[in-house]
C-alpha positions in Angstrom: -51.0 291.5 88.3 -51.2 288.4 86.2 -50.8 289.1 82.4 -53.5 288.3 80.0 -53.0 285.0 78.2 -54.0 284.5 74.5 -55.0 281.1 73.5 -55.0 280.2 69.7 -57.9 277.6 69.1 -59.3 275.6 66.3 -55.9 275.3 64.8 -53.6 272.8 63.2 -50.0 273.0 64.6 -46.7 272.5 62.7 -44.6 270.2 65.0 -41.7 268.0 63.7 -42.9 268.2 60.2 -46.5 267.0 60.8 -49.7 268.9 61.2 -51.2 268.2 64.5 -55.0 268.9 65.0 -57.2 269.1 68.0 -54.8 271.4 69.9 -54.7 274.8 71.4 -51.7 277.1 71.8 -51.2 279.5 74.8 -49.0 282.6 74.9 -48.2 284.9 77.7 -45.7 287.7 77.9 -44.4 286.8 74.4 -43.6 283.0 75.3 -45.5 279.9 74.4 -46.8 278.7 77.8 -48.9 275.7 77.1 -50.0 273.4 74.3 -53.2 271.7 75.1 -56.7 270.8 74.1 -59.9 272.8 73.6 -61.2 271.5 77.0 -58.1 273.0 78.7 -58.8 276.4 77.1 -62.2 276.5 78.8 -60.6 276.2 82.2 -58.4 279.3 81.8 -59.5 282.7 83.2 -58.5 286.2 82.0 -57.5 285.0 78.5 -58.3 286.0 74.9 -59.3 283.4 72.6 -58.5 283.6 68.9 -60.3 281.0 66.7 -58.3 280.4 63.6 -60.9 278.4 61.9 -58.9 275.4 61.3 -55.9 277.3 59.7 -52.3 276.2 60.0 -50.2 277.7 62.9 -46.3 277.3 62.4 -43.3 278.8 64.2 -42.0 282.0 62.6 -39.8 281.5 59.6 -36.1 282.0 59.9 -34.3 283.5 57.0 -30.5 282.2 56.9 -29.5 284.0 53.8 -30.7 287.5 52.6 -28.7 290.1 51.0 -31.2 292.8 51.0 -34.7 293.8 50.0 -36.8 296.7 48.8 -33.9 298.8 47.4 -31.5 298.2 50.3 -28.5 295.9 50.0 -26.8 295.0 53.3 -23.5 296.3 52.0 -25.1 299.8 51.4 -23.4 301.6 54.4 -23.1 305.4 54.7 -23.3 305.8 58.6 -24.8 303.8 61.4 -27.9 305.7 61.9 -29.0 305.5 58.2 -28.1 301.8 58.0 -30.0 301.1 61.1 -33.0 302.9 59.7 -33.0 300.9 56.5 -32.4 297.6 58.3 -35.7 298.4 60.3 -37.4 299.0 57.4 -36.5 295.6 55.9 -37.3 293.9 59.3 -40.9 295.4 59.1 -41.4 294.1 55.5 -40.3 290.5 56.1 -43.3 289.4 58.4 -45.8 289.6 55.3 -43.5 286.8 54.0 -43.8 284.9 57.3 -40.1 285.8 58.4 -39.9 286.6 62.2 -36.0 286.4 62.3 -33.3 286.9 59.7 -29.5 286.8 59.4 -28.4 289.6 57.1 -25.8 288.4 54.8 -22.7 290.4 53.8 -21.2 288.9 50.6 -17.6 289.3 49.6 -16.5 293.1 50.2 -13.3 294.7 51.2 -12.2 294.0 54.7 -12.7 297.8 55.6 -16.2 297.3 54.7 -16.7 294.2 56.7 -15.4 295.8 59.8 -17.7 299.0 59.3 -20.7 297.1 58.5 -20.8 294.0 60.8 -21.2 295.8 64.1 -24.5 297.2 62.9 -25.8 293.6 62.5 -25.8 292.8 66.2 -28.8 290.5 67.1 -31.9 292.6 68.3 -35.7 292.8 68.2 -37.2 295.3 65.9 -40.6 296.9 66.9 -43.3 295.5 64.7 -40.7 293.7 62.5 -38.6 290.5 62.3 -35.7 290.1 64.7 -32.1 290.7 63.6 -30.4 287.4 64.5 -26.7 288.3 63.6 -24.7 288.2 60.5 -23.8 285.7 57.9 -20.6 286.6 56.0 -20.5 284.7 52.6 -16.9 285.2 51.9 -14.1 286.2 51.3 -12.6 282.7 51.7 -14.1 281.6 48.4 -12.9 279.8 45.3 -12.4 282.0 42.0 -13.7 279.2 39.9 -17.1 279.6 41.5 -17.1 283.2 42.2 -20.8 283.6 40.9 -21.5 287.5 41.3 -18.7 287.9 44.0 -15.7 290.1 43.3 -13.0 287.5 43.1 -10.2 290.2 43.5 -11.3 290.7 47.1 -11.1 286.7 47.8 -8.6 285.8 50.6 -6.9 282.7 51.5 -7.5 280.9 55.0 -3.9 282.1 55.9 -5.4 285.4 56.6 -6.9 285.6 60.1 -10.7 286.3 60.5 -9.9 289.2 62.7 -8.0 290.8 59.9 -11.0 290.4 57.7 -14.0 290.8 60.1 -12.4 292.7 62.9 -12.5 291.8 66.7 -16.2 290.5 66.0 -14.6 287.3 64.8 -13.5 286.6 68.5 -16.9 285.7 69.4 -20.3 284.8 68.1 -22.0 287.8 69.5 -22.7 289.3 66.0 -21.0 287.0 63.4 -23.0 283.8 63.4 -22.1 282.0 60.1 -19.2 282.0 57.6 -19.4 280.5 54.1 -16.1 279.4 52.8 -14.6 277.1 50.2 -13.0 273.9 51.6 -10.6 273.3 49.0 -8.5 276.3 49.9 -5.2 275.4 51.5 -5.3 275.7 55.3 -9.2 275.5 55.6 -9.3 273.0 58.5 -7.4 275.4 60.7 -9.6 278.3 59.7 -12.6 276.3 60.4 -11.2 275.4 63.9 -10.6 279.1 64.5 -14.0 280.0 63.7 -16.0 277.4 65.3 -13.8 277.8 68.5 -15.6 281.1 68.9 -18.9 279.6 68.3 -19.3 280.8 64.7 -20.9 278.3 62.4 -19.2 277.3 59.1 -20.9 276.6 55.7 -19.4 275.3 52.5 -20.0 277.1 49.4 -18.7 278.9 46.3 -16.6 276.1 45.7 -15.4 273.5 43.2 -14.4 271.1 46.1 -14.4 267.3 45.7 -16.2 265.0 48.0 -13.2 264.2 50.1 -12.2 267.7 50.5 -15.7 268.6 51.7 -15.7 265.5 54.1 -12.5 266.9 55.6 -14.1 270.3 56.2 -17.1 268.7 58.0 -14.8 266.6 60.1 -13.0 269.9 61.0 -16.4 271.4 62.1 -18.3 272.6 59.1 -22.0 272.0 59.5 -23.8 273.3 56.4 -23.7 273.7 52.6 -24.7 277.1 51.2 -27.1 277.2 48.2 -26.2 273.6 47.3 -25.4 273.0 43.7 -25.3 276.7 43.1 -21.7 278.0 42.7 -20.8 274.6 43.3 -19.4 271.6 41.5 -22.1 269.8 39.9 -23.5 266.5 41.1 -21.7 263.7 39.2 -22.5 259.9 39.6 -18.8 259.2 40.2 -17.5 262.6 41.6 -20.5 263.9 43.8 -18.6 266.9 45.1 -19.9 268.9 48.0 -23.6 267.9 47.2 -22.8 264.2 48.1 -22.4 265.1 51.6 -26.0 265.6 51.8 -26.5 261.8 52.2 -22.9 261.2 53.7 -22.9 257.8 55.7 -23.4 258.6 59.4 -20.5 256.4 60.2 -18.1 259.0 58.6 -19.8 262.3 59.7 -22.9 263.7 60.7 -24.3 264.7 57.4 -24.4 268.6 57.2 -27.5 270.8 57.0 -27.7 272.1 53.4 -29.6 275.2 52.0 -31.3 275.4 48.6 -32.9 278.4 46.9 -36.4 277.1 45.8 -37.3 280.1 43.6 -37.6 278.0 40.2 -34.5 279.9 38.9 -31.5 278.5 40.9 -32.5 274.8 40.8 -34.8 272.8 38.8 -37.9 271.7 40.6 -37.0 268.1 40.2 -33.5 268.8 41.6 -34.8 270.8 44.6 -37.3 267.9 45.3 -34.4 265.3 45.0 -32.2 267.2 47.6 -35.1 267.8 49.9 -36.2 264.2 49.8 -32.7 262.8 50.4 -32.6 264.3 53.9 -35.5 266.3 54.9 -34.4 267.0 58.4 -31.4 268.9 57.2 -32.9 270.7 54.4 -33.0 274.5 54.8 -34.9 276.9 52.3 -33.3 280.4 51.7 -34.1 283.1 49.3 -30.5 284.5 48.9 -32.6 287.7 48.1 -31.0 290.9 46.9 -32.1 294.6 47.2 -34.2 294.1 44.0 -36.6 291.9 45.9 -39.9 293.8 46.2 -39.0 296.3 43.3 -40.5 296.5 39.7 -38.7 294.7 37.0 -36.1 296.4 35.3 -32.3 297.1 35.0 -30.5 298.6 38.0 -27.1 299.7 39.0 -24.6 297.5 40.8 -22.9 298.3 44.2 -19.9 297.5 46.4 -20.3 293.7 45.9 -21.6 293.5 42.4 -19.8 296.0 40.0 -22.2 295.4 37.2 -25.6 296.5 36.2 -28.3 294.0 37.2 -31.4 293.0 35.4 -34.6 291.8 37.3 -37.4 289.7 35.6 -39.8 288.4 38.1 -37.9 286.5 40.8 -34.8 286.3 38.5 -32.0 288.7 38.6 -28.9 288.3 36.6 -25.9 290.4 35.5 -27.0 292.6 32.6 -26.3 290.8 29.3 -25.6 287.4 30.8 -27.3 284.5 32.5 -25.2 284.8 35.8 -27.5 284.6 38.6 -27.0 287.2 41.2 -29.4 286.3 43.9 -33.2 285.8 44.3 -36.2 287.9 44.5 -38.8 285.4 45.7 -40.1 285.5 49.4 -39.5 282.7 51.8 -43.2 282.0 51.9 -43.1 281.6 48.0 -40.2 279.1 48.5 -42.2 277.0 51.0 -45.2 276.9 48.6 -43.0 275.9 45.7 -41.5 273.0 47.7 -45.0 271.8 48.5 -46.2 272.1 44.9 -42.9 270.5 43.3 -42.2 267.7 45.9 -45.8 266.9 47.0 -44.6 267.3 50.6 -47.1 268.8 53.2 -47.1 272.3 54.3 -45.7 271.2 57.8 -42.8 269.3 56.1 -41.8 272.4 54.0 -42.3 274.6 57.0 -39.7 272.5 58.9 -37.1 273.8 56.3 -37.6 277.4 57.5 -38.1 276.8 61.2 -36.8 273.7 63.1 -33.9 272.9 60.8 -32.5 276.6 60.8 -32.9 276.7 64.6 -31.1 273.3 64.8 -28.1 274.4 62.6 -27.8 277.9 64.4 -28.4 276.7 68.0 -31.5 278.9 68.3 -32.9 277.2 71.3 -35.6 279.8 71.8 -37.0 280.0 68.4 -38.1 277.6 65.5 -40.4 275.2 67.2 -43.8 275.3 68.8 -42.7 274.3 72.3 -43.5 275.6 75.8 -40.8 278.1 76.8 -39.9 279.2 73.1 -40.7 282.5 71.8 -44.2 283.2 70.5 -43.0 284.0 66.9 -45.9 282.5 64.9 -47.4 282.3 61.4 -50.9 281.7 60.5 -51.3 279.9 57.0 -53.9 278.6 54.8 -53.8 275.0 53.4 -51.6 276.1 50.5 -49.1 277.8 52.6 -50.2 281.2 52.0 -49.4 283.5 55.1 -52.4 285.1 56.7 -51.0 286.5 59.8 -47.7 286.9 61.7 -47.0 287.4 65.5 -43.5 288.4 66.8 -43.0 288.0 70.5 -46.8 287.2 71.0 -47.8 290.5 69.2 -49.4 290.5 65.8 -47.3 292.6 63.4 -48.9 291.7 60.2 -51.4 292.4 58.7 -52.1 295.6 60.7 -55.5 295.6 62.3 
């Protein structure tokens, strides 16, 4: 029996950073099967038509760096059953922010904890929630001068093999998808080669590296910068540091992707705009959210990765009594709206930074674009970028009808 198709009509599609009007989008069995015109829709039998009243339809948002939400930090591991339950709760919360797939991020913890936690982050779909896309390990190959809220006593040198830190998972990209490291550490090129040979992407961050050191790391196979200019040497007119790689001449390297935290706390709006405008096709928005995201303001205890009390005020979280930022509490949809407001870009341009660009970095060929054959992970938005509805695999998961 032929399955019933769903056709979204009267919609503006986010494609390649532009809004395309006068199109329809057809979904069947969780896959985008056609992008056509309103006339095409009238010729299809056995279909459900959803009139979106000229709303914006985008691919589902992909979150590259989140450390936790709603009271659950991804380093909080008691046992596999309890951990999976909490992870699923986060996955079911995320679609209201437009997120349909995410990379749970494990910051620097002891190697025993990496080995215990990472197997629980294998890619999988979550019923009525965002898909788990695999793990992002932020550390422990980081530089003490830019430790941020990480525990520098747990940092390691590149001479320590990834398997000793992460376990056998480091021998493939079946679970571990991305590692953030500091390129100035001795032996980094060999470490990058080791990781990328197993299909694991490498990003550069928590680093005081110079431009030449970053250039060498990109030539060795690194393809991204982690929360650019945060926990990183500042951009100087004669010594640009890692941030200078954003506009590196293509004759030297392919400029890396770069993530920015557009919450208004980690970067000044003008700096976020400057970075985005310098290379829009490589810019990625992340929240760097921690477990306090979605909780009331106040002071909360630390945990395995942050052995300090944490104070939350709005979207800002710092180590108690300091101005040291720990992470973010904004949703990815809020970061999209911020970029639109700060830079004057279109919603479609901002959406590319949480969809196509993330998929491009991570090799997600089945997600991140409105193309025939890709997953029907979709977000319906208003003109200002506010999320009105989220579909995962062609099924509406938020809001509940």
